[in-house]
N, CA, C and O of each residue as an XYZ file, in Angstrom:
224
protein
N      12.201      5.986      9.569
C      12.033      7.409      9.427
C      11.832      7.791      7.958
O      10.928      8.562      7.634
N      12.663      7.259      7.084
C      12.538      7.590      5.664
C      11.217      7.059      5.108
O      10.544      7.738      4.334
N      10.853      5.841      5.510
C       9.592      5.271      5.012
C       8.398      6.106      5.441
O       7.458      6.292      4.668
N       8.428      6.601      6.650
C       7.327      7.447      7.124
C       7.222      8.718      6.293
O       6.118      9.175      5.994
N       8.357      9.290      5.918
C       8.348     10.484      5.079
C       7.787     10.171      3.695
O       7.017     10.952      3.136
N       8.177      9.036      3.156
C       7.656      8.631      1.848
C       6.147      8.465      1.916
O       5.423      8.950      1.046
N       5.682      7.789      2.935
C       4.254      7.507      3.054
C       3.440      8.780      3.288
O       2.283      8.852      2.873
N       4.016      9.771      3.937
C       3.305     11.040      4.155
C       3.120     11.829      2.876
O       2.202     12.644      2.779
N       3.980     11.601      1.890
C       3.895     12.348      0.639
C       2.884     11.756     -0.339
O       2.606     12.352     -1.379
N       2.344     10.605     -0.017
C       1.418      9.932     -0.931
C       0.022     10.540     -0.859
O      -0.323     11.231      0.099
N      -0.749     10.276     -1.861
C      -2.098     10.823     -1.981
C      -3.012     10.335     -0.856
O      -2.968      9.164     -0.482
N      -3.832     11.230     -0.322
C      -4.789     10.822      0.711
C      -5.796      9.772      0.224
O      -6.428      9.089      1.029
N      -5.935      9.653     -1.080
C      -6.897      8.673     -1.607
C      -6.451      7.234     -1.369
O      -7.250      6.309     -1.514
N      -5.188      7.034     -1.005
C      -4.722      5.673     -0.728
C      -4.380      5.488      0.752
O      -3.596      4.607      1.105
N      -4.959      6.305      1.599
C      -4.728      6.181      3.034
C      -5.052      4.784      3.549
O      -4.362      4.275      4.432
N      -6.095      4.160      3.008
C      -6.474      2.823      3.464
C      -5.358      1.816      3.184
O      -5.158      0.887      3.966
N      -4.640      1.987      2.092
C      -3.514      1.109      1.766
C      -2.360      1.367      2.727
O      -1.718      0.429      3.199
N      -2.099      2.631      3.013
C      -1.018      2.993      3.928
C      -1.281      2.419      5.320
O      -0.373      1.885      5.958
N      -2.508      2.528      5.781
C      -2.862      1.992      7.102
C      -2.665      0.483      7.132
O      -2.144     -0.055      8.109
N      -3.071     -0.196      6.085
C      -2.907     -1.646      6.032
C      -1.425     -2.033      6.064
O      -1.045     -2.984      6.747
N      -0.601     -1.305      5.337
C       0.839     -1.586      5.324
C       1.442     -1.317      6.703
O       2.258     -2.101      7.189
N       1.044     -0.215      7.330
C       1.553      0.103      8.667
C       1.154     -0.960      9.675
O       1.949     -1.325     10.540
N      -0.078     -1.463      9.571
C      -0.567     -2.458     10.514
C       0.086     -3.823     10.328
O       0.254     -4.571     11.291
N       0.449     -4.143      9.104
C       0.951     -5.488      8.833
C       2.479     -5.579      8.759
O       3.020     -6.668      8.569
N       3.171     -4.461      8.906
C       4.634     -4.472      8.806
C       5.264     -3.663      9.924
O       4.650     -2.748     10.474
N       6.487     -4.012     10.249
C       7.282     -3.241     11.200
C       8.054     -2.197     10.408
O       9.032     -2.532      9.739
N       7.638     -0.958     10.469
C       8.249      0.098      9.664
C       9.691      0.383     10.039
O      10.431      0.967      9.247
N      10.101     -0.019     11.235
C      11.486      0.231     11.633
C      12.457     -0.706     10.918
O      13.644     -0.399     10.811
N      11.964     -1.842     10.428
C      12.831     -2.795      9.736
C      12.462     -2.972      8.265
O      13.178     -3.649      7.528
N      11.369     -2.380      7.837
C      10.902     -2.521      6.453
C      11.820     -1.762      5.503
O      12.209     -0.627      5.777
N      12.159     -2.391      4.394
C      13.011     -1.752      3.392
C      12.138     -1.127      2.311
O      10.989     -1.525      2.118
N      12.690     -0.154      1.617
C      11.933      0.548      0.582
C      11.447     -0.435     -0.480
O      10.323     -0.312     -0.967
N      12.270     -1.393     -0.837
C      11.886     -2.409     -1.820
C      10.665     -3.201     -1.336
O       9.768     -3.515     -2.118
N      10.645     -3.517     -0.035
C       9.510     -4.243      0.530
C       8.259     -3.370      0.567
O       7.147     -3.856      0.359
N       8.451     -2.083      0.832
C       7.327     -1.147      0.810
C       6.721     -1.107     -0.590
O       5.500     -1.137     -0.745
N       7.565     -1.039     -1.588
C       7.084     -1.033     -2.967
C       6.314     -2.319     -3.266
O       5.257     -2.275     -3.895
N       6.831     -3.448     -2.825
C       6.140     -4.715     -3.027
C       4.782     -4.739     -2.342
O       3.819     -5.278     -2.887
N       4.702     -4.156     -1.148
C       3.427     -4.090     -0.437
C       2.412     -3.245     -1.202
O       1.239     -3.608     -1.289
N       2.861     -2.125     -1.752
C       1.971     -1.293     -2.554
C       1.494     -2.043     -3.800
O       0.314     -1.998     -4.147
N       2.408     -2.721     -4.457
C       2.044     -3.461     -5.661
C       1.037     -4.559     -5.335
O       0.090     -4.772     -6.091
N       1.231     -5.256     -4.219
C       0.290     -6.297     -3.805
C      -1.085     -5.713     -3.538
O      -2.095     -6.249     -3.994
N      -1.122     -4.607     -2.792
C      -2.406     -4.001     -2.448
C      -3.118     -3.451     -3.666
O      -4.336     -3.591     -3.776
N      -2.402     -2.835     -4.574
C      -3.042     -2.300     -5.770
C      -3.456     -3.419     -6.711
O      -4.432     -3.282     -7.447
N      -2.723     -4.524     -6.692
C      -3.115     -5.676     -7.487
C      -4.445     -6.240     -7.004
O      -5.301     -6.599     -7.813
N      -4.621     -6.319     -5.689
C      -5.889     -6.779     -5.120
C      -7.023     -5.835     -5.511
O      -8.118     -6.273     -5.862
N      -6.743     -4.531     -5.446
C      -7.743     -3.522     -5.777
C      -8.167     -3.645     -7.235
O      -9.355     -3.567     -7.546
N      -7.197     -3.836     -8.133
C      -7.505     -3.967     -9.557
C      -8.292     -5.241     -9.831
O      -9.188     -5.244    -10.675
N      -7.966     -6.332     -9.122
C      -8.712     -7.583     -9.287
C     -10.166     -7.403     -8.873
O     -11.070     -7.896     -9.546
N     -10.394     -6.699     -7.768
C     -11.751     -6.476     -7.291
C     -12.532     -5.594     -8.283
O     -13.713     -5.835     -8.538
N     -11.874     -4.593     -8.827
C     -12.535     -3.730     -9.817
C     -12.895     -4.521    -11.062
O     -13.971     -4.318    -11.624
N     -12.034     -5.407    -11.501
C     -12.305     -6.222    -12.680
C     -13.508     -7.120    -12.451
O     -14.332     -7.300    -13.348
N     -13.613     -7.680    -11.259
C     -14.761     -8.540    -10.935
C     -16.051     -7.724    -10.925
O     -17.081     -8.195    -11.407
N     -16.009     -6.529    -10.393
C     -17.203     -5.674    -10.330
C     -17.635     -5.255    -11.732
O     -18.832     -5.160    -12.004
N     -16.688     -5.006    -12.613
C     -17.015     -4.594    -13.971
C     -17.688     -5.719    -14.755
O     -18.490     -5.459    -15.652
N     -17.361     -6.973    -14.418
C     -17.972     -8.111    -15.108
C     -19.442     -8.257    -14.731
O     -20.243     -8.774    -15.510
N     -19.787     -7.802    -13.539
C     -21.186     -7.909    -13.080
C     -21.976     -6.852    -13.772
O     -23.182     -6.739    -13.552
């Protein structure tokens, strides 16, 4: 319940990240620390892809 409230307050520009986290995790057992780790992982992937595109 708390995680859902947190995720609803986030920017719509990262909806794709939220959907991926919801699809790959059980929100009823996910801890806030794990949610933070999931966000960091997803944004790390995004930054890596942007860096590769900038090199081209």
